[in-house]
N, C-alpha and C positions, 0 to 999 in steps of 0.2 A: 229831755229829762222831765219827768212829772213830779210835782210836789203833791203826791196823793196822800190822803189821810189813811193811816192804818188804825183801825179801831182798837187794836191790841196795844200798839205802841204809838200813841198820838205824837205827831211831829216827825215820825220816821219818814225818810225819803224813799220812795219806791219808784221803779221805772218799769213800764210794761215791756215784756219780752215778746217776741213773735209768738202768737198764739191764736189759733182759729176759734177759740172759745172764750175770749176775753171780753167782758162786758164792763163798760164804765157805768158807775152809779153816782149820781149827784143829788144829794139831799142834805138839808141843814139839820135834820133830826138824827142824832147818833143811834137811836134805837132802830129807826128805819134802815140806816146803813148796815148795822149789825145783822138785822133780820134778813135783808136782801142778800148780804154776803153768804149767810148760812143757807138760804134757799137756793141761790145760784149754785153753790158748791154741791148741794144735794143732787142737783141735776147735771153735774159735771162741768159747770162753767166756772171760770175764774173771774174775779172781779177786782177792779181798781176803784177805790172809793174816794169821793171828794165831798167835803162838807160846805163848799161854797162855789158859786159860779166863777169867781175869780181864780180859785185853785184849779178848777177844771179847764178854764180857758187858757191858763198858762201852760198846760200840757202840750208837748210837741210830739206826742206819740200816738196821735189819733188813728193812724193807719194800722196800728196794732190791734185795735178793737173791732168787734163785729157790730156793736150798737151801743147806745147810751140810754140808760134809764134816768130820766131827768124830771125832777120835781118842778112844778110850775111856779111855786112861790118859794123863793130862796132868799130869806132875809131882805125883802124889799127889791130883789132882782127877779125879773120875769124869766122863767125857763124858756118861754116862747121867744123872748128877745135873744136869749143865749143861742137858741137854735138859728135865728136869723143871722146873728153875727158869725156863727160857724159857716153857714151857707155862703155869706158874703166873702168869707175868707177862702172859699173853695173846698171846704171840708164837707164831704157828703156822707156823714155818719148817720145811719138810721136811728131815729129817736122814738122811744116809748115814753110818753108823758105819764106822770103820776101826780095826783092832786087830792087834797082833802077838801077843797073848796070848789066843787063842780057847779058850773052854771052854763047856760047856753052860749053866751058870748065868748067865754073862755074856751069852751069845747070847740066852737066854730073857728076861733083863731088858731087853736092847736091843730085841728084837721087841715086848715088852710096852709099851715106851715109845712105840711108834708110828713106828719108822724105816721108810724106804722101801727101804733096802738095808743089809746087814751084810756087810762085806768083811774078809777076813783077809789081812794083809800077808804076802808080796807078792801083789798082785792084778793082774788083766789090765786093760788100758785099757778094753776093752769092758765089763767088769763095773762100772766106775765111770761111764763115759759113758752107757750105756743108761738107768739110772735118772735121771740128770740130764736127758737128752733127753726122757724122759717128762714130767718136771716142767716143762721149758721149753715143751713142747707142750700143757700143761694136762691131761695124762692121768694124773697121779699125785696 
């Protein structure tokens, strides 16, 4: 069961259903969550939103998603560290990092962690949708 954030009904409990187009989104900014939900929906993807690393990591439905869009700085928690914990737990979910604070050392750590994309906010819809489409098609 996932304790996902619904930006329409905060606190509502949602659980992922089997879906080849489900994208997890983890960001501590409600505006980013709403915007990405809208963008993903426009391209035919469903999204499960999390406003913290803790909420995301408590999800036990990872096999239902095709990838995760993961903010690198989550209220003092590193998205890169979240990625490492998932990997250590045997969860091989493809990761697209997003960040507002780009620098070479963060970018290098993100790439080293095995991400499929690294995007600096603000980013274009195309730069987000293309790697998701590759994963959905089994090409990433």
